[in-house]
N, C-alpha and C positions, 0 to 999 in steps of 0.2 A: 731551282724550281721544286716545288713540294708536287708530290703526285697522290692523288687520292680516289675515293669510290663513292660516287652519289649513290643514296639508299631512297627507294620510294615505295619499295614492297610491292611491287606490280602483281597484280592478281589475274595472269591469263589463264591459269588452269581451272578457276572456279573455285578452287579450294584454298580458302582465306589461311588457314592454319598453316598449310602447307606452303604458301606463298610467303608469308613471314618467316618462316623457318628457312627455307631455300635463301631468303635473302642475308639472314645471320649467318649462314654457311658460307655464303659469299664472302661476307666481312670477316670471318675468320680465316677463309683464303687469303684476301688481302693483308691478313696481319702476317701471315705464313712468308706472303711472297716479299715482305719488306716494304708495302705502301706505308706513305707517311701518315695519312690521315683517311678517315672515313666521316660521313655527311650525313646524316638523317634530316628528311624533310618532314615535315606536320602537315598532314591532311585531315580533314573532316567531312563525315557525311557522304563517302562514297564507298563503293565496293572495288575500285580498281588500285587506288592508291593508298591501301589498307595501313595506315600509319599513324593513328590519331595522338599517338604516345610516345614521341622521342626519348623522353627521358626513361622510360620502360625497355625500350630498346637498347640504348646507350648503358643502362645497368647490367642488362644479360650480357652484352658484348663486353663490356670491361671485364667480366670473369672469365670470358673464352679466349682474351685477346692479352697479349704481353708489351707490346710496345706501341701500335698504331694511335694515334691520338684521336679523340671521339667527339665529333662537332653535331650541332644541330642547324640545321639550315633551312627554317629555323623556329624557333620557338615563336607562337603566332603572338607575340607580345600583348595587345591590346585585350586579351582573353582571360588573362591570367592577373591575381593580385601581386605586386611587386615583392610582397614580402614573401609569399609563398613560394613563387620563381626563384627568388633569391636561395633560398631553402634547398632548393630542389638542385640549384646549381653549385651549391657548398658540397651536398652530400655526393653527386655525382663526380665533382673532382676529387673527394676525399677516397671513393670507394675504387675510381679508375688509377688511382696513385698520381694525380695531378696531369693527366692526358686529355683535359677536357677544354675545347673550345667551345665558346658561347655564341650562337648565331642568333638573329632575332631578325623576324618579319612583321609586318602589319597585317598581313590577310587580307581578306576582302571578298571571299566567296559569298554568293548569298545566303548560303544556309547557315555559314558561321555567324556573319551579323545578325542574322535572326535567331536563332537559336541562343547566342552568347549576347543578345540583347545590346549589340552596338551598334552607334550611328556609322554609317559606311564613310560620310564625310568626314569625321575626325579620327580614324584610324591611324594616319601619319603621325599628327600629333601626339595622339594617345601612346603611340609606340615610342616616340622621342621621350615623353615624359617617362613612361615606365622604365625605359633603359636607363637613363640617368639615376633615377632612384635604384635600381638593381645595383648598379655599380657602386653607388655610395653605401648600399648595404654591405654588400662583399667586401669592398677593400678601405672602407674608413675603420679604424679601431675605434673610434669614440661612437656612442649610440646614436642612431639616425632618428631625427623629427622631420615631418614632412607635411607641409600644406601647397599644393599645386591647383591648377586649373581642374583637374581630373581626381584628385586622390588627396587625402590628407590622413595622416596617423601621428601617435604619440611616440615617446622615445622607446625606439627599438633595437635590440643588438641580437643579431642573428647568430645561432651557434648549431653546428660550429662555422669556422670559417673556411673558405677553400684552401686545398693544400697549396697550391700555386701562389706565390705573392700577388700575381695579377693575372687573372682569367684571361685569355684573348677574347676581344668582343669583336663582332662583325656583324652589319647591318644590311639586311637585304635590299637591292634596288635594282629596277630598270634603268639604270642611267637618269635616276630623278635628281635634277639639281639640288632640290632641299635637302633629300637625305643625304646627298654626299656632302654637303655643306655640314651637316649636321655632325657625321661621321668625322670629317677633317676636324673639325674644331675640338672633338673629342679624342682623337686619335685611334679610331676604331676602323678595322679593316672592311673591306665591301665583299658582298657574295652576290655575285653575277649569274643571271639567269641562262639555262641552255640556249635560249633564244638570243642571246646580247650577242650582238656583232663587234669584231674587234675594233671597228670604229667608234662604236658607242662606249666601249672600255676603255679607249684611248680619252675621247673626251672627258670621260667620269676622273681618269687618272691626271688630268691636266688642270682639270677642275680643283680636286684634293690637292694637288701639290700647289697651287697659287694660294691655298689658304694654309696648310699645314708645313709646307717647305720640303715635304718629303714623298715619295712615291707611296701610295698605298698598297697594303696588302689586299688583293684581289682573289678571291676565291671564286674560279671561274667553271660553274658545271657546262660539261659538253657530251652529247651522245657519243657513244665510240661503238666501232664495229670493225673489226680487222678480218679480211678474207685474202684468199689467193688472187682474187681479182677485184676490181672495183665494182664490176657488174653484179657479183655476189654479196659483196659485201651492202651494197644499195639494195638488192633484193632481200636481205634478211633485216636491215633496219628499218627502211621505209614502212612497211606496216605497221612496226612496233612504233614508229614516231607518231605517224597518223591516228593510232587508235588513241596513244597517249594523249594527243591533243584535243581529241575527240573527248575523251571519257571527263578530262579538267573542264572542258566548256561544257558538259553535262553538269558536272559537280558545281560549277560556279552559276549555273542556272536553275539549280535544284531540281535537276531531272533525273529519271533513271540512267546509268551508265550502260552504255551497250556492251554486247558481249564479243569477246575476241572470236574471230573466224577467219582462218588464212585464207580459206576457199571463196570466201566473200568479200575479198580486198578489192575488188572493182567496186560492189557498193561503197565500202567505207572510203575510198577516193573519193566517189561523188558526193557523199554525205559530208566529208571532209571541209570541201569547199562553199558547202552552206552554213558549217558551224563555226569553222576555225580555220586559220590559216598556219599551218605547220611548216610552212617553208623556211622560216627563218631556223628552226631545229634542224632541219636537214641540210642546210646551206653552211651552218656553222659547226656542223659536227665534225668529229674525227673519224670520215670513214674512208675506207678504202685498201689496198695494199699495205702491207708495212713500210714501204718507202712513201705511199701518200700519207700516210697518217703523221710518219716523222716529219714530213716538210710541213705540214700544217701545224705541228707542234713547235716547231723549231720558228716558226714565224711568230707564233703567239709568245714564245720566251724571248725574243728579239726585243719585241714591241712593249711588253709587260714586265719589267724586271721581278717584279716581288710576286710572280704570279704562283697561286696554288690550282695547279690543274686536276679538277675533279671528274672522274670519267663514269658515264652510266652504260654499262654495255648493253647494248639494244638489240637484243633476241627475247623472243616468246620460250625459247627452251633453257633451263636454268643450266643445263650441261652445257651447252655451248657458251654460255656467260661466263662460266668458270675457264672455260678454256680462252676464250680471248683473252682474260686478265692473265691468265699463264702465258699467252703469246705475245702481249704486250709486254712483259717483264724479262724476256728472252730476245724477241725481234725488234722492238722498240727501244725500250728504257736504255740499254746500254749505249745508244748511239744518242743519247738528248746530250 
């Protein structure tokens, strides 16, 4: 089992620059604690998850860390030209000394498709085509020419090539069978959402195995909150989960995000029911005492043999998030 950190640069304080730097400091701590990997999301046009350029975040982190692998969860592939994104991946792999994991997603929020001029009905197919082209550009030694449904270009040889002989590829899915089939045929891993249930992961694993003959590498994001009691852990994490899903709903609908105010949590709960159901994020989180968290993790590990467990510390206080990572390392990880 790989252990990692999920990064969204969540802006609870209202200070964007400070939120970004707090997230990067958490990445440095994860490296110091010996975490295996860190994954950066990509979100546009919202003031809460302020991470529109995961490549820039990885470039910074590459110079501030020594061993942790650096991944994207993922590049919103339909909004990139494949040659340009392939060049970015190659550079990131070189400056990180071969520590890059390349994750890809289709996106789909209304502002994204509007401002990047993409048909939302074509995002999945465009992602598939773009990822295949990027794979070819990065890993084939001969120049690449391409003519497909969505793009075409003449002979291209990107320079430099990645440092790794084969950059690990992962594709984001909410257990969509079409995406899982695509990943299985190409030998890519899967990126599974914070809200994906274990049953959905198992169904995806089963479908993947039926095609590829092997179990997939599954990068599984999970909300994480540890405390001396389950009640305290729930009280810390629940407002953050609700605020996150509410902000993502606002971003996907192209409306302004709400401000975080713990004192108005009752209002947040009421509004959550009207905008978005965040219950799956809560139900599938790793939340509670060290014993509670360990039990949940061991269940995941038993059912998903190639899982990468990626934790998103769920507190609005950066200091508490750092503490929870350290507690995971001392109170949970030795017993996994």
